[in-house]
C-alpha positions as CSV (number, residue, x, y, z in Angstrom):
1,X,56.5,37.9,4.5
2,X,58.8,37.3,1.6
3,X,57.5,37.2,-1.9
4,X,56.4,33.6,-2.8
5,X,58.0,32.0,-5.8
6,X,56.6,32.6,-9.2
7,X,53.6,30.5,-10.2
8,X,54.7,26.9,-10.7
9,X,54.9,25.8,-14.2
10,X,53.3,22.7,-15.7
11,X,55.7,20.6,-17.9
12,X,55.3,21.3,-21.6
13,X,53.3,24.6,-21.2
14,X,54.4,28.0,-22.5
15,X,53.4,31.4,-21.2
16,X,52.2,33.8,-23.8
17,X,50.4,37.2,-24.1
18,X,48.0,38.6,-26.7
19,X,46.6,42.1,-27.2
20,X,42.9,41.5,-27.6
21,X,40.0,44.0,-27.4
22,X,42.3,46.6,-25.9
23,X,43.5,44.4,-23.1
24,X,46.7,42.4,-22.8
25,X,45.7,38.8,-21.9
26,X,48.1,36.3,-20.4
27,X,47.6,32.6,-21.0
28,X,49.5,29.3,-20.9
29,X,49.3,26.8,-23.7
30,X,50.7,23.5,-24.8
31,X,49.9,20.3,-26.6
32,X,48.4,19.9,-30.1
33,X,45.1,18.9,-31.7
34,X,41.6,20.2,-31.1
35,X,41.4,23.3,-29.0
36,X,40.4,23.1,-25.3
37,X,40.1,26.4,-23.4
38,X,40.0,26.7,-19.6
39,X,38.4,29.6,-17.8
40,X,39.2,30.0,-14.1
41,X,37.1,31.3,-11.2
42,X,37.5,33.7,-8.3
43,X,40.0,34.4,-6.7
44,X,42.2,32.1,-8.8
45,X,43.9,32.2,-12.2
46,X,45.1,29.8,-14.9
47,X,47.0,27.7,-12.3
48,X,43.9,26.1,-10.9
49,X,43.8,23.9,-14.0
50,X,47.3,22.5,-13.7
51,X,46.0,18.9,-13.3
52,X,43.6,19.3,-16.3
53,X,46.3,20.9,-18.4
54,X,48.7,18.0,-17.8
55,X,46.0,15.5,-18.7
56,X,44.4,17.1,-21.8
57,X,47.6,18.4,-23.4
58,X,48.2,14.8,-24.3
59,X,45.7,15.1,-27.2
60,X,44.5,18.7,-27.3
61,X,45.9,22.1,-27.8
62,X,45.2,23.4,-24.3
63,X,44.9,27.1,-23.4
64,X,44.3,28.4,-19.9
65,X,43.7,32.1,-19.8
66,X,44.0,34.7,-17.0
67,X,40.7,36.7,-17.2
68,X,41.1,40.4,-17.5
69,X,41.7,41.9,-14.1
70,X,43.4,38.7,-12.8
71,X,47.0,37.7,-12.2
72,X,49.2,38.7,-15.2
73,X,46.4,39.9,-17.5
74,X,45.6,43.6,-18.0
75,X,43.5,45.6,-15.5
76,X,41.3,48.1,-17.3
77,X,40.5,51.3,-15.6
78,X,36.8,51.6,-16.3
79,X,34.2,49.4,-14.5
80,X,32.2,48.5,-17.6
81,X,35.3,46.9,-19.1
82,X,35.0,44.1,-16.6
83,X,32.5,41.2,-16.1
84,X,31.0,38.4,-18.1
85,X,30.4,39.9,-21.6
86,X,33.8,41.5,-22.0
87,X,35.5,38.2,-21.0
88,X,33.2,36.2,-23.4
89,X,34.3,38.6,-26.2
90,X,37.9,38.0,-25.1
91,X,37.4,34.3,-25.5
92,X,36.0,34.8,-29.0
93,X,39.0,37.0,-29.9
94,X,41.5,34.5,-28.4
95,X,40.1,31.4,-30.1
96,X,40.1,33.3,-33.4
97,X,43.6,34.6,-32.9
98,X,44.8,31.0,-32.3
99,X,43.4,30.0,-35.7
100,X,40.5,27.8,-34.5
101,X,36.8,27.9,-35.4
102,X,35.7,26.0,-32.3
103,X,36.8,24.9,-28.9
104,X,35.9,22.7,-26.0
105,X,35.4,25.2,-23.1
106,X,35.9,24.1,-19.5
107,X,35.0,26.6,-16.8
108,X,34.8,27.0,-13.0
109,X,33.0,29.5,-10.7
110,X,32.8,32.9,-12.4
111,X,34.4,31.3,-15.4
112,X,31.2,29.3,-15.7
113,X,29.4,32.6,-16.3
114,X,31.9,33.4,-19.0
115,X,31.6,30.0,-20.5
116,X,27.8,30.1,-20.6
117,X,27.9,33.6,-22.1
118,X,30.4,32.5,-24.8
119,X,28.2,29.5,-25.6
120,X,25.0,31.5,-25.8
121,X,26.5,34.2,-28.0
122,X,28.7,31.9,-30.2
123,X,27.2,28.4,-30.2
124,X,28.9,27.6,-33.5
125,X,32.3,28.1,-31.8
126,X,31.7,25.8,-28.8
127,X,32.2,22.1,-29.5
128,X,31.2,21.3,-25.9
129,X,30.9,23.1,-22.6
130,X,32.1,21.7,-19.2
131,X,31.0,23.6,-16.1
132,X,32.4,23.0,-12.7
133,X,30.9,24.6,-9.6
134,X,28.9,27.3,-11.4
135,X,25.3,27.9,-12.4
136,X,23.4,28.6,-15.6
137,X,22.2,32.3,-15.7
138,X,18.5,31.5,-15.5
139,X,18.9,29.1,-12.6
140,X,21.3,31.3,-10.7
141,X,18.7,34.1,-11.0
142,X,15.9,31.8,-9.8
143,X,17.9,30.5,-6.9
144,X,19.1,33.9,-5.7
145,X,15.5,35.2,-5.9
146,X,13.6,32.3,-4.4
147,X,15.8,29.8,-2.5
148,X,16.9,30.8,1.0
149,X,19.7,28.2,0.9
150,X,21.3,29.7,-2.1
151,X,20.7,33.2,-0.8
152,X,22.7,32.4,2.3
153,X,25.4,30.6,0.2
154,X,25.9,33.7,-1.9
155,X,26.1,36.3,0.8
156,X,29.9,36.6,0.2
157,X,29.0,38.5,-3.1
158,X,27.6,41.3,-1.0
159,X,31.0,41.9,0.6
160,X,32.9,41.4,-2.6
161,X,30.9,44.0,-4.5
162,X,30.8,46.6,-1.7
163,X,32.5,49.9,-2.6
164,X,35.8,50.4,-0.8
165,X,36.4,46.8,0.1
166,X,39.9,46.6,-1.4
167,X,41.6,47.4,1.9
168,X,39.6,44.7,3.7
169,X,40.7,42.0,1.2
170,X,44.3,43.2,1.2
171,X,44.5,43.2,5.0
172,X,47.1,40.9,6.6
173,X,48.5,40.1,3.2
174,X,45.2,38.8,1.7
175,X,44.5,37.0,5.0
176,X,40.9,36.1,4.2
177,X,41.8,34.4,0.9
178,X,44.8,32.7,2.5
179,X,42.7,31.4,5.4
180,X,40.2,29.8,2.9
181,X,43.0,28.2,0.9
182,X,44.8,27.0,4.1
183,X,41.8,24.9,4.9
184,X,42.2,22.9,1.7
185,X,44.3,19.8,2.5
186,X,44.7,19.0,-1.2
187,X,46.7,22.1,-1.9
188,X,50.5,22.1,-1.4
189,X,52.5,25.0,0.1
190,X,53.7,25.6,-3.4
191,X,50.1,25.8,-4.6
192,X,49.2,28.3,-1.9
193,X,52.3,30.4,-2.6
194,X,51.3,30.5,-6.3
195,X,47.9,31.9,-5.6
196,X,49.3,34.4,-3.1
197,X,51.7,35.6,-5.9
198,X,48.8,36.1,-8.2
199,X,46.9,38.2,-5.6
200,X,50.0,40.4,-5.1
201,X,50.2,41.3,-8.7
202,X,49.7,45.1,-9.1
203,X,46.1,45.9,-9.4
204,X,44.9,42.3,-9.1
205,X,42.6,42.7,-6.1
206,X,41.2,45.9,-7.7
207,X,40.5,43.9,-10.8
208,X,38.8,41.0,-8.9
209,X,36.6,43.4,-7.0
210,X,35.8,45.4,-10.2
211,X,34.5,42.2,-11.7
212,X,32.0,41.6,-8.8
213,X,30.8,45.2,-8.8
214,X,30.3,45.2,-12.5
215,X,28.0,42.2,-12.3
216,X,26.4,42.9,-8.9
217,X,25.5,39.3,-8.2
218,X,24.0,38.5,-4.9
219,X,20.8,37.8,-2.9
220,X,18.4,40.6,-2.0
221,X,19.8,43.2,0.3
222,X,17.7,46.1,1.6
223,X,16.1,47.7,-1.5
224,X,18.5,45.9,-3.9
225,X,16.8,42.9,-5.6
226,X,18.5,39.6,-6.2
227,X,20.6,39.4,-9.4
228,X,21.9,36.2,-11.0
229,X,21.2,36.4,-14.7
230,X,24.5,37.5,-16.1
231,X,23.5,37.1,-19.8
232,X,20.5,39.5,-19.9
233,X,21.2,40.4,-23.5
234,X,20.4,36.9,-24.8
235,X,17.0,35.2,-25.2
236,X,16.1,32.4,-25.0
237,X,18.8,31.0,-22.7
238,X,18.9,27.6,-24.3
239,X,21.5,25.7,-26.3
240,X,22.0,22.5,-28.3
241,X,25.7,22.6,-27.5
242,X,26.7,19.4,-25.4
243,X,27.0,20.4,-21.8
244,X,28.6,18.5,-18.9
245,X,27.8,20.0,-15.4
246,X,30.0,18.7,-12.6
247,X,29.4,19.8,-9.0
248,X,30.3,18.9,-5.4
249,X,27.2,18.3,-3.3
250,X,29.0,19.9,-0.4
251,X,29.8,23.1,-2.3
252,X,29.2,25.9,0.1
253,X,28.8,28.6,-2.6
254,X,26.7,26.9,-5.3
255,X,24.0,24.7,-3.8
256,X,22.5,21.7,-5.7
257,X,19.3,23.6,-6.4
258,X,21.2,25.6,-9.0
259,X,21.3,22.5,-11.2
260,X,17.6,21.6,-10.8
261,X,15.9,22.2,-14.2
262,X,19.2,22.5,-16.2
263,X,17.8,20.2,-18.8
264,X,15.3,22.8,-19.8
265,X,18.2,24.9,-21.1
266,X,20.7,22.3,-22.3
267,X,19.3,19.8,-24.8
268,X,22.4,17.6,-24.7
269,X,23.2,17.4,-21.0
270,X,25.1,15.2,-18.6
271,X,25.2,15.9,-14.9
272,X,27.8,14.5,-12.5
273,X,27.5,15.0,-8.7
274,X,30.6,14.4,-6.6
275,X,29.4,13.3,-3.1
276,X,31.1,15.1,-0.3
277,X,33.2,17.4,-2.6
278,X,33.3,21.1,-2.2
279,X,33.7,24.0,-4.6
280,X,37.3,23.5,-5.7
281,X,36.9,20.0,-7.2
282,X,39.2,20.4,-10.1
283,X,42.0,20.4,-7.5
284,X,40.3,18.3,-4.8
285,X,39.4,15.4,-7.1
286,X,41.3,15.9,-10.4
287,X,41.4,12.3,-11.5
288,X,37.7,12.0,-11.0
289,X,36.9,15.2,-12.8
290,X,39.3,14.4,-15.6
291,X,37.7,11.0,-16.1
292,X,34.2,12.6,-16.3
293,X,35.4,15.0,-18.9
294,X,37.1,12.3,-20.9
295,X,34.0,10.2,-21.0
296,X,31.8,13.2,-21.9
297,X,34.1,14.3,-24.8
298,X,34.0,10.7,-26.1
299,X,30.2,10.8,-26.1
300,X,29.7,14.2,-27.6
301,X,29.2,12.8,-31.1
302,X,26.4,10.5,-30.0
303,X,22.7,11.2,-30.5
304,X,20.8,13.4,-28.0
305,X,20.8,12.0,-24.5
306,X,20.3,13.2,-21.0
307,X,22.1,11.3,-18.2
308,X,23.1,11.8,-14.6
309,X,21.5,11.6,-11.2
310,X,18.3,13.3,-10.3
311,X,19.0,16.7,-8.8
312,X,18.0,16.6,-5.1
313,X,15.0,18.5,-3.8
């Protein structure tokens, strides 16, 4: 198969690099105003936020970063240089380098782990946190330990973290990843080609899998206990930072139970469930997601309030 074209650009965005914490990070940026940082999930890259970048660059300085190990960012050699905490420290360094004291953080999938870690370590730097398709560390731990539905939904982590799995995921030109993305009717051929290009970057699949091995997320397996708390160095796991949690109730990877009890950890919380939506809702329903974020940001200066539907179960 021929190489796909380079990742499609979004009008008005520039590609930049920064040397931070010993790693060269790639990010796209545009717009002006308050800072809004976007943190992607697995196995994606900055490109997953193309719809949000186009929308929020109208009145924000937008920055979408490739996490270390992904796409055009650096791929460290040592396992401990991957994972949640190093990437949260990268966010701190990037926000500081850009000359800002705070940012709105929007995160998806494993990016949610980075976003929560950044928020819990540096609450003074987070104006608001938006999570999409990802769980709070205490709730992810609970669900992986106690909830058979989430245990089944998270079995893919066991394969991703298994030693020597690089060849399996490279097989047939990243055939497993491609088959997942080919089942998404909301992606164009250009979108799929852009993601394939990112997986073909030298060392990218190794970086992705190093991430999963470093964290060791997953349900119980043989003598290995469940693990979901990706911020073990922080206690308590609570915040007063305004939080918007958006999730698809048909998400096959993060089940609704992961949001049950979130109000115990986020004092200023809004929850939005998208009926029938799956895991990739920033791309599946961008106008709806963007509208939720717009409304949430407009309300962040209001007094303490908890809204949203009751979490099922």
